Every structure is written in structure tokens, then in C-alpha cells.
NUKERO-705063 format. One record per residue (C-alpha): residue in three letters; x, y, z. Coordinates in steps of 0.001 Angstrom, whole numbers, plus 500000, padded with zeros to 6 digits. Each point is the difference from the previous one (the first is absolute). Last residue first. Layout:
# NUKERO-705063
ALAXYZ/...
END
This chain:
# NUKERO-705063
ASP491917514863510528/PRO497633497096499345/MET501222496530500950/VAL501197497723497213/PHE498917496398500526/CYS502694497495499094/GLN499364496324499262/VAL503222498022500293/ALA500486496715498155/VAL502759497860501476/ASP503240499162498183/ASP499305503081497893/HIS496675501159498635/LEU498916503547500787/VAL496269500597500378/PHE498329503399499730/GLU497741502360501896/THR499014503658499879/ALA501171500699496453/ARG499030503338498421/GLY502051502149502399/ALA502281501371497278/ARG503086498364501544/VAL498097496740500423/ASP498847500031496376/LEU503462500843498638/LEU501602497207502029/LEU497319497562498881/ARG500683500824496363/GLU503748499443500488/LEU499344496773501933/GLU497847498665497157/GLU502723500797497473/LEU502599498198502140/GLN497703496980500270/ALA499564499930496229/ARG503766500261499519/LEU500546497151502470/ALA497429497828498232/ASP501636500659496624/THR503483499353501428/ASP499230496444501042/THR503530498583499982/ALA502044502463502025/HIS503460498518500606/ARG501962502956498668/SER498264502215502524/ASP498682503317498718/LEU496401498784500328/ALA500666498790503532/ASP501465503401500874/SER496910501724498587/VAL497708497682501959/ILE501847500709503260/ARG500110503750499300/ARG496254500041499270/ARG499337498158503280/ILE501973502652501889/MET498211502766498093/ILE496591498507500825/LYS500837499744503723/GLU501293503601500046/ILE496892501311498268/ALA497838498220502573/ARG502109501477502826/ASN499510503499498573/ARG496242499444499591/THR499694498898503600/VAL499541496316500701/PHE497374497557501230/LEU501404496525499441/ARG498359496663499284/GLU501921496707499710/MET498544497334497765/
END
């Protein structure tokens, strides 16, 4: 697992990129496991709110390789 120390803005950017990827996959005509994608999208939305509010100091994004992000204080 890769570990990154990021600013809050960079963390928000990484979450939004992942959210866009999941949203595009959900909109795809070839999506088969839509329930899992919807659940992942919901989780990303909650995580985005928590990072923006400063409640989340670390999180893991799962893509090809899992990335553990540590949010540095402002």
C-alpha cells in the first residue's frame, strides 16, 4: 500500500478524481455491479465532506493500488 502525506486541498482533489471515475463507471452501459458502485460513491461523498470539515485525518482510496492518505494540518 502506498502512503502519501497531502494537504487538505490535495486530499479533496484526490477524492474528487476518484469520485469522477466511479461516477463515470456507474454511468457506463457496461456497468454490472451498480450496487457496489453506488455504495462506493456514497462512501466517497461522506469522505469528501469529512475531509473538507477537517474531521478526517487519514483515509484509504482503492484503485489499481490502494493509497493511504494522511491529511496534514493547515
